[in-house]
OpenMM code with the backbone's topology and positions (N, CA, C; nanometers):
from openmm import Vec3, app, unit

residues = "UNK UNK UNK UNK UNK UNK UNK UNK UNK UNK UNK UNK UNK UNK UNK UNK UNK UNK UNK UNK UNK UNK UNK UNK UNK UNK UNK UNK UNK UNK UNK UNK UNK UNK UNK UNK UNK UNK UNK UNK UNK UNK UNK UNK UNK UNK UNK UNK UNK UNK UNK UNK UNK UNK UNK UNK UNK UNK UNK UNK UNK UNK UNK UNK UNK UNK UNK UNK UNK UNK UNK UNK UNK UNK".split()
positions = [
    Vec3(0.6731, -1.0535, 2.0566),
    Vec3(0.6945, -1.1235, 1.9304),
    Vec3(0.5908, -1.0833, 1.8256),
    Vec3(0.4632, -1.0717, 1.8673),
    Vec3(0.3578, -1.0377, 1.7716),
    Vec3(0.3780, -0.8978, 1.7142),
    Vec3(0.4207, -0.8025, 1.7975),
    Vec3(0.4425, -0.6664, 1.7477),
    Vec3(0.5550, -0.6637, 1.6458),
    Vec3(0.6578, -0.7435, 1.6686),
    Vec3(0.7691, -0.7505, 1.5732),
    Vec3(0.7207, -0.8073, 1.4403),
    Vec3(0.6363, -0.9108, 1.4461),
    Vec3(0.5813, -0.9710, 1.3247),
    Vec3(0.4924, -0.8709, 1.2514),
    Vec3(0.4126, -0.7941, 1.3259),
    Vec3(0.3280, -0.6919, 1.2646),
    Vec3(0.4129, -0.5881, 1.1929),
    Vec3(0.5207, -0.5445, 1.2562),
    Vec3(0.6074, -0.4431, 1.1973),
    Vec3(0.6727, -0.4963, 1.0695),
    Vec3(0.7147, -0.6202, 1.0712),
    Vec3(0.7744, -0.6820, 0.9521),
    Vec3(0.6715, -0.6886, 0.8399),
    Vec3(0.5489, -0.7294, 0.8727),
    Vec3(0.4423, -0.7361, 0.7729),
    Vec3(0.4161, -0.5983, 0.7121),
    Vec3(0.4014, -0.4973, 0.7970),
    Vec3(0.3738, -0.3628, 0.7477),
    Vec3(0.4883, -0.3106, 0.6608),
    Vec3(0.6099, -0.3413, 0.6988),
    Vec3(0.7252, -0.2961, 0.6205),
    Vec3(0.7262, -0.3629, 0.4828),
    Vec3(0.7063, -0.4935, 0.4780),
    Vec3(0.7046, -0.5651, 0.3499),
    Vec3(0.5880, -0.5211, 0.2628),
    Vec3(0.4716, -0.5014, 0.3250),
    Vec3(0.3549, -0.4576, 0.2499),
    Vec3(0.3795, -0.3184, 0.1917),
    Vec3(0.4355, -0.2295, 0.2705),
    Vec3(0.4667, -0.0953, 0.2227),
    Vec3(0.5667, -0.0959, 0.1082),
    Vec3(0.6666, -0.1819, 0.1180),
    Vec3(0.7653, -0.1939, 0.0101),
    Vec3(0.6995, -0.2450, -0.1175),
    Vec3(0.6049, -0.3359, -0.1021),
    Vec3(0.5339, -0.3895, -0.2185),
    Vec3(0.4488, -0.2805, -0.2848),
    Vec3(0.3806, -0.2023, -0.2042),
    Vec3(0.3001, -0.0922, -0.2587),
    Vec3(0.3909, 0.0045, -0.3350),
    Vec3(0.5041, 0.0401, -0.2743),
    Vec3(0.5974, 0.1336, -0.3388),
    Vec3(0.6458, 0.0787, -0.4731),
    Vec3(0.6850, -0.0484, -0.4747),
    Vec3(0.7339, -0.1109, -0.5970),
    Vec3(0.6278, -0.1074, -0.7068),
    Vec3(0.5067, -0.1497, -0.6729),
    Vec3(0.3983, -0.1546, -0.7724),
    Vec3(0.3574, -0.0154, -0.8185),
    Vec3(0.3551, 0.0793, -0.7258),
    Vec3(0.3189, 0.2168, -0.7605),
    Vec3(0.4196, 0.2750, -0.8592),
    Vec3(0.5467, 0.2552, -0.8301),
    Vec3(0.6510, 0.3079, -0.9192),
    Vec3(0.6488, 0.2366, -1.0545),
    Vec3(0.6220, 0.1070, -1.0522),
    Vec3(0.6120, 0.0298, -1.1755),
    Vec3(0.5020, 0.0861, -1.2662),
    Vec3(0.3948, 0.1355, -1.2047),
    Vec3(0.2834, 0.1945, -1.2810),
    Vec3(0.3089, 0.3421, -1.3140),
    Vec3(0.4184, 0.3975, -1.2633),
    Vec3(0.4521, 0.5369, -1.2914),
    Vec3(0.3672, 0.6374, -1.2159),
    Vec3(0.3181, 0.5983, -1.0988),
    Vec3(0.2338, 0.6860, -1.0186),
    Vec3(0.3125, 0.7473, -0.9026),
    Vec3(0.2781, 0.8708, -0.8684),
    Vec3(0.3328, 0.9305, -0.7469),
    Vec3(0.2473, 0.8860, -0.6294),
    Vec3(0.2980, 0.9101, -0.5092),
    Vec3(0.2178, 0.8793, -0.3903),
    Vec3(0.0879, 0.9593, -0.3910),
    Vec3(0.0985, 1.0838, -0.4312),
    Vec3(-0.0196, 1.1697, -0.4340),
    Vec3(-0.1231, 1.1202, -0.5352),
    Vec3(-0.0768, 1.0751, -0.6511),
    Vec3(-0.1690, 1.0251, -0.7526),
    Vec3(-0.2423, 0.9008, -0.7032),
    Vec3(-0.1692, 0.8095, -0.6407),
    Vec3(-0.2328, 0.6882, -0.5894),
    Vec3(-0.3290, 0.7228, -0.4760),
    Vec3(-0.2913, 0.8154, -0.3902),
    Vec3(-0.3808, 0.8596, -0.2828),
    Vec3(-0.5102, 0.9145, -0.3413),
    Vec3(-0.4991, 0.9956, -0.4455),
    Vec3(-0.6170, 1.0514, -0.5112),
    Vec3(-0.7048, 0.9407, -0.5683),
    Vec3(-0.6418, 0.8402, -0.6300),
    Vec3(-0.7173, 0.7292, -0.6905),
    Vec3(-0.8000, 0.6523, -0.5878),
    Vec3(-0.7517, 0.6464, -0.4643),
    Vec3(-0.8249, 0.5713, -0.3614),
    Vec3(-0.9021, 0.6637, -0.2672),
    Vec3(-0.9095, 0.7900, -0.3040),
    Vec3(-0.9849, 0.8893, -0.2266),
    Vec3(-0.9321, 0.9034, -0.0838),
    Vec3(-0.8009, 0.9252, -0.0736),
    Vec3(-0.7357, 0.9439, 0.0567),
    Vec3(-0.6533, 1.0721, 0.0532),
    Vec3(-0.6106, 1.1177, 0.1716),
    Vec3(-0.5301, 1.2393, 0.1749),
    Vec3(-0.3904, 1.2135, 0.1175),
    Vec3(-0.3191, 1.3202, 0.0854),
    Vec3(-0.1912, 1.3100, 0.0147),
    Vec3(-0.0859, 1.2264, 0.0858),
    Vec3(-0.0863, 1.2246, 0.2170),
    Vec3(0.0184, 1.1531, 0.2907),
    Vec3(-0.0174, 1.0072, 0.3191),
    Vec3(-0.1348, 0.9638, 0.2798),
    Vec3(-0.1818, 0.8285, 0.3132),
    Vec3(-0.0885, 0.7207, 0.2589),
    Vec3(-0.0545, 0.7282, 0.1312),
    Vec3(0.0317, 0.6259, 0.0703),
    Vec3(0.1722, 0.6320, 0.1299),
    Vec3(0.2224, 0.7513, 0.1556),
    Vec3(0.3542, 0.7643, 0.2193),
    Vec3(0.3557, 0.6936, 0.3544),
    Vec3(0.2495, 0.7095, 0.4312),
    Vec3(0.2414, 0.6430, 0.5614),
    Vec3(0.2351, 0.4913, 0.5485),
    Vec3(0.1674, 0.4427, 0.4475),
    Vec3(0.1622, 0.2974, 0.4245),
    Vec3(0.3002, 0.2468, 0.3827),
    Vec3(0.3608, 0.3145, 0.2863),
    Vec3(0.4902, 0.2701, 0.2351),
    Vec3(0.5997, 0.2737, 0.3413),
    Vec3(0.5842, 0.3606, 0.4401),
    Vec3(0.6834, 0.3709, 0.5470),
    Vec3(0.6420, 0.2964, 0.6737),
    Vec3(0.5414, 0.2115, 0.6615),
    Vec3(0.4944, 0.1248, 0.7705),
    Vec3(0.4498, 0.2039, 0.8932),
    Vec3(0.3846, 0.3188, 0.8707),
    Vec3(0.3362, 0.4013, 0.9808),
    Vec3(0.1856, 0.3925, 0.9988),
    Vec3(0.1187, 0.3068, 0.9234),
    Vec3(-0.0273, 0.3068, 0.9263),
    Vec3(-0.0817, 0.1662, 0.9021),
    Vec3(-0.1848, 0.1302, 0.9789),
    Vec3(-0.2638, 0.0110, 0.9498),
    Vec3(-0.3632, 0.0475, 0.8403),
    Vec3(-0.4034, -0.0519, 0.7641),
    Vec3(-0.4913, -0.0251, 0.6511),
    Vec3(-0.6148, -0.1141, 0.6600),
    Vec3(-0.7345, -0.0538, 0.6498),
    Vec3(-0.8550, -0.1374, 0.6458),
    Vec3(-0.8617, -0.2162, 0.5153),
    Vec3(-0.9261, -0.3294, 0.5199),
    Vec3(-0.9373, -0.4139, 0.4004),
    Vec3(-1.0025, -0.3410, 0.2839),
    Vec3(-1.0955, -0.2537, 0.3118),
    Vec3(-1.1601, -0.1800, 0.2034),
    Vec3(-1.0584, -0.0943, 0.1277),
    Vec3(-0.9626, -0.0367, 0.1973),
    Vec3(-0.8593, 0.0438, 0.1316),
    Vec3(-0.7591, -0.0451, 0.0579),
    Vec3(-0.7304, -0.1613, 0.1126),
    Vec3(-0.6399, -0.2548, 0.0442),
    Vec3(-0.6993, -0.2900, -0.0919),
    Vec3(-0.8283, -0.3164, -0.0939),
    Vec3(-0.8968, -0.3487, -0.2190),
    Vec3(-0.8915, -0.2314, -0.3166),
    Vec3(-0.9121, -0.1094, -0.2672),
    Vec3(-0.9048, 0.0094, -0.3535),
    Vec3(-0.7645, 0.0278, -0.4111),
    Vec3(-0.6630, 0.0015, -0.3307),
    Vec3(-0.5247, 0.0139, -0.3785),
    Vec3(-0.4993, -0.0860, -0.4905),
    Vec3(-0.5421, -0.2105, -0.4703),
    Vec3(-0.5238, -0.3126, -0.5740),
    Vec3(-0.5931, -0.2709, -0.7038),
    Vec3(-0.7153, -0.2228, -0.6924),
    Vec3(-0.7889, -0.1787, -0.8120),
    Vec3(-0.7193, -0.0613, -0.8792),
    Vec3(-0.6718, 0.0346, -0.8009),
    Vec3(-0.6047, 0.1523, -0.8569),
    Vec3(-0.4748, 0.1137, -0.9279),
    Vec3(-0.4107, 0.0091, -0.8794),
    Vec3(-0.2872, -0.0381, -0.9421),
    Vec3(-0.3144, -0.1361, -1.0561),
    Vec3(-0.4403, -0.1748, -1.0730),
    Vec3(-0.4782, -0.2656, -1.1804),
    Vec3(-0.4308, -0.4076, -1.1592),
    Vec3(-0.4290, -0.4501, -1.0312),
    Vec3(-0.3846, -0.5857, -0.9991),
    Vec3(-0.4860, -0.6530, -0.9071),
    Vec3(-0.4696, -0.7836, -0.8901),
    Vec3(-0.5566, -0.8575, -0.7989),
    Vec3(-0.5058, -0.8428, -0.6559),
    Vec3(-0.5916, -0.8726, -0.5619),
    Vec3(-0.5495, -0.8725, -0.4208),
    Vec3(-0.4371, -0.9720, -0.3997),
    Vec3(-0.4457, -1.0862, -0.4645),
    Vec3(-0.3412, -1.1884, -0.4523),
    Vec3(-0.2059, -1.1321, -0.4953),
    Vec3(-0.2046, -1.0616, -0.6070),
    Vec3(-0.0794, -1.0045, -0.6557),
    Vec3(-0.0249, -0.8967, -0.5631),
    Vec3(-0.1128, -0.8283, -0.4958),
    Vec3(-0.0696, -0.7242, -0.4025),
    Vec3(0.0105, -0.7832, -0.2874),
    Vec3(-0.0247, -0.9056, -0.2481),
    Vec3(0.0433, -0.9713, -0.1363),
    Vec3(0.1502, -1.0707, -0.1802),
    Vec3(0.1875, -1.0667, -0.3061),
    Vec3(0.2871, -1.1605, -0.3594),
    Vec3(0.4283, -1.1028, -0.3409),
    Vec3(0.4786, -1.1160, -0.2188),
    Vec3(0.6137, -1.0691, -0.1885),
    Vec3(0.6879, -1.1682, -0.1046),
] * unit.nanometer
topology = app.Topology()
chain = topology.addChain("A")
for resn in residues:
    res = topology.addResidue(resn, chain)
    for name in ("N", "CA", "C"):
        topology.addAtom(name, app.Element.getBySymbol(name[0]), res)
């Protein structure tokens, strides 16, 4: 049950990142560059293939110009 909940969380979080990134007119590569990550990092997050440390979550929010609260508002 917990693994299913984790997968659902990662999928929703990835969809939220994709939505906000596109809303800002950024490519995955541009957002990856903004947070000092490799080119495929954002793609892996958006496709629920990667766990993310809190420090990177904060960098993503800053790069998108939103609060952490808004990042999780889905």
